[in-house]
N, CA, C and O of each residue as an XYZ file, in Angstrom:
828
protein
N     -81.789    126.670     69.604
C     -81.523    125.962     70.865
C     -81.347    126.987     71.988
O     -80.844    128.087     71.756
N     -81.759    126.627     73.191
C     -81.531    127.531     74.300
C     -80.141    127.311     74.875
O     -79.438    126.383     74.476
N     -79.750    128.159     75.806
C     -78.380    128.135     76.315
C     -78.027    126.818     77.002
O     -76.895    126.348     76.892
N     -78.983    126.223     77.706
C     -78.680    124.975     78.408
C     -78.420    123.836     77.418
O     -77.577    122.976     77.672
N     -79.141    123.827     76.291
C     -78.900    122.816     75.258
C     -77.533    123.005     74.613
O     -76.801    122.043     74.379
N     -77.203    124.266     74.331
C     -75.897    124.577     73.742
C     -74.786    124.123     74.678
O     -73.791    123.542     74.246
N     -74.970    124.395     75.957
C     -73.967    124.013     76.959
C     -73.793    122.489     77.011
O     -72.669    121.989     77.033
N     -74.895    121.770     77.031
C     -74.829    120.307     77.099
C     -74.113    119.735     75.882
O     -73.250    118.868     76.015
N     -74.470    120.219     74.702
C     -73.848    119.740     73.466
C     -72.360    120.065     73.429
O     -71.539    119.249     73.010
N     -72.031    121.276     73.878
C     -70.631    121.697     73.903
C     -69.812    120.795     74.823
O     -68.742    120.320     74.442
N     -70.306    120.566     76.010
C     -69.557    119.783     76.997
C     -69.453    118.316     76.574
O     -68.490    117.628     76.915
N     -70.441    117.853     75.838
C     -70.366    116.495     75.293
C     -69.313    116.434     74.189
O     -68.540    115.479     74.111
N     -69.289    117.464     73.333
C     -68.327    117.529     72.226
C     -66.889    117.488     72.730
O     -66.023    116.870     72.110
N     -66.640    118.152     73.861
C     -65.271    118.232     74.380
C     -65.031    117.302     75.583
O     -64.064    117.456     76.328
N     -65.941    116.338     75.742
C     -65.772    115.294     76.773
C     -65.566    115.859     78.173
O     -64.698    115.404     78.918
N     -66.366    116.847     78.516
C     -66.290    117.450     79.847
C     -67.317    116.798     80.759
O     -68.507    116.758     80.445
N     -66.848    116.291     81.885
C     -67.746    115.664     82.851
C     -68.556    116.738     83.584
O     -68.180    117.910     83.596
N     -69.661    116.327     84.190
C     -70.535    117.267     84.897
C     -69.824    118.015     86.017
O     -70.110    119.184     86.274
N     -68.886    117.326     86.684
C     -68.218    117.964     87.825
C     -66.932    118.677     87.433
O     -66.251    119.245     88.288
N     -66.594    118.652     86.140
C     -65.394    119.362     85.692
C     -65.715    120.835     85.490
O     -66.809    121.199     85.056
N     -64.742    121.669     85.812
C     -64.905    123.127     85.718
C     -64.064    123.639     84.558
O     -62.846    123.460     84.534
N     -64.722    124.276     83.601
C     -64.008    124.788     82.436
C     -63.702    126.273     82.583
O     -64.608    127.104     82.662
N     -62.423    126.589     82.618
C     -61.962    127.973     82.600
C     -61.647    128.335     81.151
O     -61.161    127.501     80.388
N     -61.927    129.575     80.780
C     -61.780    130.007     79.392
C     -61.031    131.327     79.336
O     -61.289    132.240     80.120
N     -60.092    131.412     78.387
C     -59.446    132.698     78.115
C     -59.451    132.911     76.613
O     -59.089    132.016     75.850
N     -59.866    134.108     76.186
C     -60.043    134.409     74.767
C     -59.283    135.677     74.413
O     -59.346    136.680     75.125
N     -58.560    135.614     73.294
C     -57.916    136.831     72.808
C     -56.522    136.596     72.276
O     -55.705    135.941     72.923
N     -56.247    137.128     71.096
C     -54.908    137.039     70.534
C     -53.990    138.003     71.279
O     -54.437    138.996     71.855
N     -52.710    137.689     71.253
C     -51.755    138.480     72.024
C     -51.715    137.950     73.444
O     -52.084    138.648     74.388
N     -51.262    136.706     73.592
C     -51.294    136.041     74.895
C     -50.534    136.813     75.971
O     -50.924    136.820     77.139
N     -49.450    137.459     75.564
C     -48.630    138.183     76.550
C     -49.424    139.349     77.145
O     -49.487    139.506     78.364
N     -50.023    140.157     76.280
C     -50.799    141.307     76.741
C     -52.034    140.880     77.532
O     -52.427    141.539     78.494
N     -52.640    139.768     77.112
C     -53.866    139.293     77.758
C     -53.604    138.653     79.122
O     -54.545    138.316     79.840
N     -52.327    138.486     79.480
C     -52.004    137.976     80.816
C     -52.166    136.468     80.959
O     -52.516    135.978     82.033
N     -51.915    135.737     79.885
C     -52.047    134.281     79.959
C     -51.092    133.679     80.989
O     -51.426    132.695     81.649
N     -49.918    134.263     81.122
C     -48.962    133.767     82.128
C     -49.553    133.875     83.537
O     -49.317    133.010     84.381
N     -50.311    134.928     83.783
C     -50.956    135.121     85.089
C     -51.998    134.033     85.341
O     -52.099    133.492     86.442
N     -52.771    133.723     84.295
C     -53.803    132.696     84.433
C     -53.194    131.338     84.744
O     -53.685    130.616     85.613
N     -52.139    130.994     84.044
C     -51.491    129.694     84.266
C     -50.949    129.588     85.691
O     -51.064    128.542     86.329
N     -50.362    130.673     86.183
C     -49.828    130.643     87.552
C     -50.957    130.502     88.578
O     -50.816    129.793     89.574
N     -52.076    131.184     88.323
C     -53.214    131.118     89.257
C     -53.812    129.713     89.295
O     -54.163    129.216     90.366
N     -53.929    129.081     88.146
C     -54.464    127.715     88.086
C     -53.532    126.754     88.817
O     -53.982    125.882     89.560
N     -52.239    126.921     88.598
C     -51.253    126.049     89.245
C     -51.279    126.183     90.759
O     -50.928    125.249     91.480
N     -51.698    127.357     91.241
C     -51.693    127.624     92.681
C     -52.955    127.117     93.383
O     -53.042    127.183     94.609
N     -53.929    126.617     92.630
C     -55.169    126.124     93.240
C     -54.907    124.903     94.126
O     -53.969    124.145     93.875
N     -55.723    124.713     95.148
C     -55.606    123.491     95.960
C     -55.759    122.258     95.069
O     -56.517    122.278     94.099
N     -55.047    121.200     95.397
C     -55.000    120.003     94.554
C     -56.395    119.461     94.241
O     -56.680    119.103     93.098
N     -57.253    119.401     95.240
C     -58.595    118.840     95.051
C     -59.391    119.642     94.028
O     -60.103    119.071     93.202
N     -59.269    120.962     94.084
C     -59.980    121.841     93.151
C     -59.331    121.787     91.769
O     -60.015    121.731     90.747
N     -58.020    121.804     91.758
C     -57.280    121.787     90.494
C     -57.557    120.517     89.690
O     -57.509    120.538     88.461
N     -57.845    119.425     90.374
C     -58.092    118.153     89.695
C     -59.367    118.182     88.856
O     -59.567    117.326     87.994
N     -60.232    119.172     89.109
C     -61.494    119.283     88.361
C     -61.407    120.289     87.213
O     -62.367    120.457     86.460
N     -60.271    120.950     87.081
C     -60.142    122.063     86.139
C     -59.717    121.625     84.744
O     -58.852    120.766     84.576
N     -60.352    122.245     83.747
C     -59.877    122.227     82.366
C     -59.760    123.687     81.948
O     -60.586    124.515     82.332
N     -58.734    124.002     81.160
C     -58.501    125.391     80.757
C     -58.371    125.458     79.244
O     -57.437    124.895     78.673
N     -59.317    126.153     78.583
C     -59.282    126.348     77.136
C     -58.806    127.764     76.844
O     -59.313    128.733     77.409
N     -57.818    127.870     75.947
C     -57.266    129.165     75.550
C     -57.476    129.334     74.047
O     -57.041    128.501     73.253
N     -58.149    130.424     73.666
C     -58.446    130.674     72.252
C     -57.763    131.964     71.818
O     -57.943    133.008     72.444
N     -56.974    131.890     70.736
C     -56.332    133.102     70.236
C     -55.313    132.797     69.164
O     -54.682    131.740     69.168
N     -55.159    133.734     68.247
C     -54.190    133.577     67.167
C     -52.840    134.094     67.653
O     -52.526    135.277     67.530
N     -52.063    133.188     68.202
C     -50.751    133.541     68.732
C     -49.944    132.256     68.854
O     -50.495    131.157     68.806
N     -48.650    132.404     69.010
C     -47.780    131.237     69.171
C     -47.857    130.770     70.630
O     -47.452    131.503     71.532
N     -48.368    129.571     70.867
C     -48.546    129.116     72.243
C     -47.329    128.457     72.868
O     -47.370    128.077     74.038
N     -46.237    128.313     72.105
C     -45.111    127.494     72.569
C     -44.563    127.936     73.927
O     -44.258    127.095     74.773
N     -44.436    129.242     74.139
C     -43.918    129.763     75.409
C     -44.821    129.361     76.583
O     -44.348    129.084     77.685
N     -46.122    129.339     76.316
C     -47.090    129.065     77.385
C     -47.313    127.566     77.594
O     -47.667    127.125     78.687
N     -47.100    126.800     76.536
C     -47.089    125.340     76.693
C     -45.925    124.958     77.598
O     -46.059    124.106     78.477
N     -44.784    125.600     77.371
C     -43.596    125.356     78.203
C     -43.856    125.772     79.651
O     -43.481    125.058     80.581
N     -44.494    126.920     79.841
C     -44.819    127.383     81.191
C     -45.756    126.405     81.893
O     -45.568    126.082     83.066
N     -46.770    125.938     81.159
C     -47.727    124.986     81.733
C     -47.038    123.686     82.133
O     -47.369    123.080     83.153
N     -46.083    123.272     81.323
C     -45.329    122.048     81.645
C     -44.521    122.233     82.931
O     -44.489    121.350     83.788
N     -43.877    123.379     83.051
C     -43.078    123.660     84.254
C     -43.953    123.743     85.498
O     -43.510    123.413     86.599
N     -45.205    124.188     85.322
C     -46.147    124.317     86.440
C     -46.928    123.024     86.691
O     -47.772    122.956     87.586
N     -46.629    121.991     85.878
C     -47.293    120.685     86.000
C     -48.805    120.750     85.766
O     -49.573    120.041     86.416
N     -49.224    121.609     84.829
C     -50.654    121.681     84.495
C     -50.889    121.539     82.987
O     -51.977    121.843     82.498
N     -49.880    121.081     82.256
C     -49.994    120.984     80.794
C     -51.148    120.078     80.375
O     -51.747    120.281     79.319
N     -51.458    119.087     81.195
C     -52.502    118.127     80.822
C     -53.909    118.702     80.919
O     -54.857    118.092     80.426
N     -54.058    119.859     81.543
C     -55.402    120.437     81.669
C     -55.590    121.670     80.770
O     -56.654    122.288     80.773
N     -54.560    122.016     80.010
C     -54.618    123.209     79.150
C     -54.733    122.795     77.684
O     -53.970    121.955     77.206
N     -55.695    123.391     76.975
C     -55.873    123.136     75.543
C     -55.873    124.468     74.799
O     -56.597    125.395     75.161
N     -55.048    124.548     73.751
C     -54.970    125.769     72.945
C     -55.752    125.602     71.647
O     -55.692    124.558     70.997
N     -56.486    126.651     71.285
C     -57.209    126.697     70.015
C     -56.771    127.960     69.281
O     -56.607    129.018     69.887
N     -56.585    127.834     67.963
C     -56.352    129.052     67.187
C     -57.712    129.736     67.020
O     -58.703    129.286     67.596
N     -57.767    130.802     66.248
C     -59.016    131.552     66.122
C     -60.211    130.674     65.786
O     -60.096    129.763     64.967
N     -61.349    130.933     66.403
C     -62.576    130.157     66.192
C     -63.695    131.080     65.730
O     -63.699    132.272     66.040
N     -64.644    130.518     64.985
C     -65.810    131.301     64.586
C     -67.051    130.863     65.367
O     -68.174    131.225     65.018
N     -66.832    130.076     66.432
C     -67.956    129.602     67.249
C     -67.758    129.961     68.725
O     -68.071    129.178     69.622
N     -67.233    131.159     68.947
C     -66.960    131.622     70.317
C     -68.196    131.585     71.219
O     -68.075    131.216     72.387
N     -69.384    131.954     70.718
C     -70.555    131.942     71.604
C     -70.784    130.613     72.311
O     -71.189    130.602     73.474
N     -70.536    129.497     71.642
C     -70.785    128.217     72.304
C     -69.728    127.929     73.375
O     -70.005    127.220     74.342
N     -68.522    128.474     73.208
C     -67.505    128.348     74.256
C     -67.925    129.149     75.483
O     -67.735    128.713     76.618
N     -68.498    130.326     75.241
C     -68.964    131.164     76.348
C     -70.108    130.487     77.103
O     -70.232    130.641     78.318
N     -70.929    129.749     76.390
C     -72.035    129.029     77.037
C     -71.538    127.780     77.761
O     -72.078    127.403     78.801
N     -70.520    127.149     77.215
C     -70.050    125.882     77.778
C     -69.084    126.009     78.928
O     -68.892    125.062     79.691
N     -68.461    127.195     79.064
C     -67.453    127.401     80.108
C     -68.110    127.783     81.436
O     -69.312    128.040     81.501
N     -67.293    127.814     82.492
C     -67.780    128.154     83.832
C     -67.260    129.493     84.337
O     -67.940    130.179     85.100
N     -66.046    129.867     83.909
C     -65.473    131.153     84.319
C     -64.560    131.663     83.199
O     -63.780    130.902     82.627
N     -64.668    132.960     82.894
C     -63.758    133.613     81.954
C     -62.617    134.260     82.723
O     -62.844    134.991     83.687
N     -61.388    133.987     82.292
C     -60.215    134.640     82.881
C     -59.742    135.717     81.911
O     -59.515    135.444     80.733
N     -59.596    136.935     82.410
C     -59.159    138.037     81.551
C     -58.260    138.995     82.347
O     -58.603    140.160     82.550
N     -57.093    138.481     82.797
C     -56.193    139.299     83.626
C     -55.201    140.109     82.791
O     -53.990    139.979     82.974
N     -55.694    140.931     81.890
C     -54.855    141.669     80.948
C     -53.874    142.614     81.640
O     -54.133    143.141     82.722
N     -52.746    142.804     80.973
C     -51.771    143.806     81.416
C     -52.231    145.194     80.991
O     -51.994    146.174     81.697
N     -52.888    145.280     79.835
C     -53.387    146.558     79.315
C     -54.410    146.273     78.232
O     -54.220    145.372     77.415
N     -55.501    147.041     78.222
C     -56.520    146.848     77.188
C     -57.467    148.037     77.178
O     -58.003    148.429     78.214
N     -57.667    148.612     75.980
C     -58.534    149.780     75.873
C     -59.985    149.449     76.209
O     -60.651    150.198     76.924
N     -60.472    148.317     75.685
C     -61.877    147.985     75.879
C     -62.043    146.610     76.530
O     -62.321    146.511     77.725
N     -61.869    145.549     75.734
C     -62.087    144.189     76.230
C     -63.481    143.712     75.869
O     -64.292    143.418     76.748
N     -63.761    143.636     74.572
C     -65.090    143.263     74.107
C     -65.568    141.917     74.621
O     -66.767    141.703     74.802
N     -64.628    141.011     74.856
C     -65.018    139.677     75.331
C     -65.671    139.749     76.715
O     -66.443    138.865     77.087
N     -65.362    140.794     77.467
C     -65.981    140.980     78.786
C     -67.486    141.196     78.628
O     -68.284    140.642     79.384
N     -67.865    142.010     77.633
C     -69.288    142.236     77.369
C     -69.949    140.960     76.851
O     -71.078    140.639     77.221
N     -69.233    140.241     75.994
C     -69.778    138.999     75.449
C     -70.040    137.998     76.571
O     -71.041    137.282     76.555
N     -69.138    137.957     77.537
C     -69.301    137.039     78.668
C     -70.513    137.432     79.512
O     -71.268    136.567     79.956
N     -70.700    138.724     79.733
C     -71.862    139.194     80.493
C     -73.160    138.757     79.829
O     -74.068    138.244     80.483
N     -73.230    138.969     78.517
C     -74.435    138.617     77.764
C     -74.693    137.112     77.838
O     -75.840    136.673     77.928
N     -73.605    136.322     77.799
C     -73.730    134.865     77.838
C     -73.956    134.338     79.251
O     -74.251    133.158     79.441
N     -73.816    135.221     80.241
C     -73.970    134.783     81.623
C     -72.765    134.023     82.135
O     -72.888    133.166     83.010
N     -71.594    134.338     81.585
C     -70.363    133.659     82.018
C     -69.647    134.515     83.064
O     -69.188    135.610     82.738
N     -69.538    134.049     84.308
C     -68.816    134.795     85.342
C     -67.373    135.065     84.913
O     -66.761    134.233     84.243
N     -66.832    136.215     85.294
C     -65.511    136.629     84.831
C     -64.627    137.124     85.966
O     -65.100    137.639     86.979
N     -63.322    136.947     85.758
C     -62.320    137.630     86.579
C     -61.542    138.516     85.625
O     -60.958    138.024     84.659
N     -61.526    139.820     85.884
C     -60.887    140.769     84.969
C     -60.039    141.779     85.755
O     -60.327    142.088     86.912
N     -59.002    142.276     85.105
C     -58.200    143.341     85.712
C     -58.829    144.691     85.382
O     -59.472    144.857     84.346
N     -58.632    145.648     86.285
C     -59.300    146.949     86.123
C     -58.696    147.822     85.031
O     -59.179    148.930     84.798
N     -57.646    147.345     84.354
C     -57.048    148.120     83.261
C     -57.841    147.989     81.969
O     -57.592    148.725     81.014
N     -58.798    147.055     81.925
C     -59.632    146.873     80.736
C     -60.762    147.895     80.743
O     -61.380    148.141     81.779
N     -61.027    148.485     79.585
C     -62.039    149.527     79.498
C     -63.413    149.115     79.993
O     -64.113    149.910     80.620
N     -63.804    147.877     79.716
C     -65.137    147.407     80.092
C     -65.166    146.644     81.410
O     -66.203    146.104     81.796
N     -64.038    146.598     82.094
C     -63.929    145.764     83.296
C     -64.923    146.145     84.386
O     -65.427    145.278     85.100
N     -65.203    147.426     84.514
C     -66.052    147.871     85.614
C     -67.480    147.323     85.512
O     -68.199    147.250     86.509
N     -67.883    146.934     84.283
C     -69.213    146.354     84.120
C     -69.357    145.068     84.927
O     -70.438    144.767     85.434
N     -68.270    144.313     85.047
C     -68.308    143.056     85.815
C     -68.642    143.353     87.270
O     -69.421    142.640     87.902
N     -68.036    144.424     87.793
C     -68.311    144.819     89.173
C     -69.725    145.365     89.309
O     -70.445    145.015     90.245
N     -70.125    146.230     88.367
C     -71.477    146.808     88.409
C     -72.553    145.718     88.358
O     -73.566    145.788     89.053
N     -72.307    144.725     87.527
C     -73.284    143.649     87.336
C     -73.246    142.628     88.466
O     -74.156    141.811     88.607
N     -72.175    142.682     89.277
C     -71.950    141.650     90.305
C     -71.937    140.274     89.637
O     -72.564    139.319     90.095
N     -71.184    140.223     88.524
C     -71.119    139.008     87.709
C     -69.721    138.406     87.683
O     -69.372    137.664     86.765
N     -68.932    138.729     88.687
C     -67.576    138.204     88.733
C     -66.720    139.020     89.678
O     -67.217    139.636     90.622
N     -65.421    139.015     89.408
C     -64.469    139.691     90.296
C     -63.602    140.650     89.503
O     -63.061    140.294     88.456
N     -63.473    141.866     90.007
C     -62.609    142.885     89.415
C     -61.321    142.958     90.227
O     -61.351    143.221     91.429
N     -60.182    142.724     89.559
C     -58.878    142.785     90.223
C     -58.348    144.209     90.108
O     -58.112    144.699     89.003
N     -58.163    144.863     91.230
C     -57.715    146.253     91.232
C     -56.202    146.369     91.081
O     -55.446    145.486     91.486
N     -55.786    147.482     90.486
C     -54.354    147.791     90.373
C     -53.855    148.355     91.698
O     -54.630    148.970     92.430
N     -52.579    148.160     92.023
C     -51.590    147.398     91.262
C     -51.841    145.896     91.354
O     -52.234    145.372     92.396
N     -51.606    145.229     90.243
C     -51.866    143.790     90.164
C     -50.948    143.017     91.107
O     -49.761    143.318     91.226
N     -51.514    142.028     91.766
C     -50.732    141.122     92.618
C     -51.151    139.696     92.299
O     -52.338    139.372     92.350
N     -50.197    138.847     91.972
C     -50.514    137.472     91.599
C     -51.236    136.730     92.721
O     -52.152    135.948     92.466
N     -50.826    136.975     93.950
C     -51.475    136.304     95.084
C     -52.961    136.649     95.171
O     -53.785    135.809     95.535
N     -53.291    137.900     94.832
C     -54.691    138.322     94.840
C     -55.479    137.562     93.779
O     -56.579    137.076     94.045
N     -54.913    137.461     92.576
C     -55.572    136.726     91.504
C     -55.745    135.253     91.888
O     -56.800    134.663     91.655
N     -54.702    134.668     92.477
C     -54.780    133.270     92.913
C     -55.955    133.072     93.873
O     -56.733    132.127     93.747
N     -56.057    133.984     94.826
C     -57.114    133.908     95.838
C     -58.491    134.135     95.196
O     -59.460    133.451     95.525
N     -58.558    135.114     94.269
C     -59.821    135.416     93.591
C     -60.308    134.240     92.753
O     -61.505    133.960     92.695
N     -59.370    133.557     92.107
C     -59.756    132.420     91.275
C     -60.377    131.315     92.129
O     -61.414    130.753     91.776
N     -59.737    131.014     93.244
C     -60.294    130.003     94.139
C     -61.665    130.442     94.658
O     -62.587    129.635     94.776
N     -61.778    131.727     94.962
C     -63.028    132.281     95.496
C     -64.183    132.139     94.503
O     -65.285    131.741     94.883
N     -63.930    132.467     93.224
C     -65.012    132.415     92.241
C     -65.374    130.967     91.900
O     -66.518    130.674     91.552
N     -64.402    130.072     92.001
C     -64.678    128.665     91.725
C     -65.572    128.052     92.797
O     -66.315    127.107     92.533
N     -65.492    128.595     93.994
C     -66.299    128.086     95.109
C     -67.610    128.855     95.273
O     -68.460    128.478     96.080
N     -67.768    129.928     94.508
C     -68.972    130.766     94.619
C     -70.158    130.123     93.910
O     -69.996    129.165     93.155
N     -71.347    130.658     94.160
C     -72.550    130.205     93.467
C     -72.570    130.849     92.088
O     -72.986    131.996     91.930
N     -72.117    130.097     91.095
C     -71.968    130.652     89.757
C     -73.310    130.896     89.064
O     -73.380    131.667     88.106
N     -74.363    130.251     89.537
C     -75.684    130.498     88.959
C     -76.138    131.929     89.265
O     -76.730    132.595     88.416
N     -75.854    132.391     90.485
C     -76.185    133.773     90.858
C     -75.394    134.749     89.995
O     -75.952    135.717     89.479
N     -74.094    134.498     89.837
C     -73.246    135.362     89.013
C     -73.733    135.368     87.570
O     -73.766    136.410     86.914
N     -74.107    134.193     87.089
C     -74.604    134.057     85.714
C     -75.871    134.902     85.518
O     -75.971    135.674     84.564
N     -76.819    134.748     86.421
C     -78.075    135.490     86.307
C     -77.855    136.995     86.440
O     -78.516    137.787     85.769
N     -76.922    137.382     87.309
C     -76.596    138.806     87.457
C     -76.093    139.391     86.143
O     -76.489    140.487     85.747
N     -75.208    138.641     85.468
C     -74.649    139.107     84.201
C     -75.702    139.253     83.129
O     -75.738    140.254     82.413
N     -76.566    138.248     83.017
C     -77.621    138.277     82.004
C     -78.606    139.416     82.277
O     -78.984    140.148     81.362
N     -79.018    139.560     83.540
C     -79.960    140.632     83.891
C     -79.364    142.004     83.616
O     -80.047    142.899     83.116
N     -78.087    142.164     83.946
C     -77.413    143.448     83.724
C     -77.331    143.765     82.234
O     -77.604    144.891     81.818
N     -76.955    142.768     81.431
C     -76.807    143.009     79.997
C     -78.150    143.292     79.323
O     -78.201    143.927     78.269
N     -79.232    142.818     79.933
C     -80.565    143.072     79.382
C     -81.091    144.464     79.710
O     -81.984    144.974     79.032
N     -80.535    145.075     80.751
C     -81.079    146.361     81.207
C     -80.105    147.535     81.079
O     -80.535    148.675     80.903
N     -78.804    147.269     81.163
C     -77.817    148.353     81.145
C     -77.537    148.812     79.718
O     -77.815    148.102     78.752
N     -76.983    150.006     79.610
C     -76.721    150.627     78.316
C     -75.311    150.276     77.852
O     -74.524    151.162     77.519
N     -74.993    148.978     77.830
C     -73.608    148.587     77.506
C     -73.339    148.581     76.008
O     -72.189    148.710     75.589
N     -74.369    148.433     75.202
C     -74.144    148.275     73.767
C     -73.874    149.598     73.067
O     -73.291    149.626     71.983
N     -74.301    150.694     73.688
C     -74.094    151.996     73.071
C     -72.720    152.580     73.360
O     -72.350    153.612     72.801
N     -71.961    151.920     74.235
C     -70.663    152.475     74.622
C     -69.732    152.719     73.434
O     -69.181    153.815     73.324
N     -69.531    151.740     72.531
C     -68.646    152.001     71.390
C     -69.159    153.133     70.521
O     -68.373    153.930     70.009
N     -70.488    153.211     70.349
C     -71.083    154.275     69.531
C     -70.820    155.632     70.176
O     -70.443    156.592     69.505
N     -71.027    155.692     71.493
C     -70.792    156.948     72.207
C     -69.328    157.362     72.119
O     -69.015    158.543     71.972
N     -68.440    156.384     72.209
C     -67.004    156.675     72.135
C     -66.656    157.268     70.776
O     -65.896    158.232     70.691
N     -67.213    156.689     69.711
C     -66.978    157.204     68.356
C     -67.514    158.622     68.231
O     -66.865    159.483     67.636
N     -68.699    158.870     68.790
C     -69.290    160.217     68.746
C     -68.392    161.244     69.431
O     -68.197    162.352     68.932
N     -67.845    160.849     70.593
C     -66.959    161.755     71.331
C     -65.704    162.044     70.524
O     -65.264    163.191     70.445
N     -65.123    161.002     69.922
C     -63.905    161.171     69.115
C     -64.184    162.087     67.922
O     -63.397    162.981     67.610
N     -65.331    161.845     67.256
C     -65.703    162.691     66.121
C     -65.837    164.147     66.540
O     -65.398    165.049     65.827
N     -66.452    164.373     67.712
C     -66.644    165.731     68.210
C     -65.301    166.403     68.484
O     -65.109    167.575     68.162
N     -64.376    165.654     69.079
C     -63.040    166.198     69.376
C     -62.327    166.573     68.090
O     -61.707    167.634     68.006
N     -62.413    165.696     67.074
C     -61.763    165.970     65.790
C     -62.348    167.224     65.152
O     -61.615    168.057     64.619
N     -63.683    167.355     65.211
C     -64.347    168.540     64.646
C     -63.890    169.814     65.349
O     -63.636    170.835     64.710
N     -63.789    169.737     66.690
C     -63.335    170.892     67.468
C     -61.898    171.266     67.100
O     -61.558    172.443     66.980
N     -61.044    170.217     66.919
C     -59.645    170.462     66.545
C     -59.558    171.091     65.153
O     -58.790    172.025     64.921
N     -60.384    170.544     64.217
C     -60.390    171.089     62.858
C     -60.853    172.540     62.860
O     -60.313    173.380     62.140
N     -61.865    172.819     63.683
C     -62.406    174.172     63.785
C     -61.346    175.122     64.340
O     -61.175    176.242     63.859
N     -60.628    174.632     65.384
C     -59.586    175.462     65.996
C     -58.462    175.733     64.997
O     -57.959    176.853     64.902
N     -58.072    174.685     64.248
C     -57.003    174.840     63.252
C     -57.419    175.845     62.191
O     -56.614    176.666     61.752
N     -58.698    175.774     61.775
C     -59.194    176.688     60.754
C     -59.181    178.127     61.287
O     -58.799    179.059     60.579
N     -59.610    178.291     62.560
C     -59.631    179.626     63.170
C     -58.215    180.178     63.301
O     -57.980    181.368     63.091
N     -57.261    179.288     63.656
C     -55.876    179.723     63.773
C     -55.352    180.239     62.428
O     -54.626    181.230     62.365
N     -55.744    179.534     61.345
C     -55.289    179.941     60.033
C     -55.878    181.300     59.646
O     -55.192    182.138     59.060
N     -57.154    181.510     59.977
C     -57.825    182.765     59.667
C     -57.151    183.921     60.404
O     -56.942    185.000     59.849
N     -56.815    183.664     61.676
C     -56.161    184.720     62.472
C     -54.746    184.978     61.955
O     -54.038    185.828     62.494
């Protein structure tokens, strides 16, 4: 099936109307991934825009703290939690924007997955792969130091943007850029450093 068929089937499965906007956040460790930031940003949206929002959160973590937060923010009815899934690609195809406002993250593999799927993203610059979103012009990069008001404004901005352009930018970038070799290159660099350290230790022993 092509991506548009997958999207249609997905949105039918989860009873999403054509004019509803699905926000998606993926990753275990809700605290580190900045789920509290996402909930506050959604709650801050203008009423008319917020009325069209659905928010799916996927991750192996205890959601009770965030269910409580959503209730206090009066958005509990638009938030759905899923434990770990083995069908993430169809969520990436069915959603409209990925939220990834992490407090800290070495890489952020889901950012690359979103680019490949053509899913526009909002990411914090502390994620290792975050800069690809800016390079691809496939979403919004939130610069440090983090400010909730900035994220709130960025979320509204991306929801009103032409997401088809962002989608195509992400797909085109992932088809041409050297994003897949990054983990391999990182491993090569680490291996080289270890070899250099071992060599130095051996030389120290000889001396």
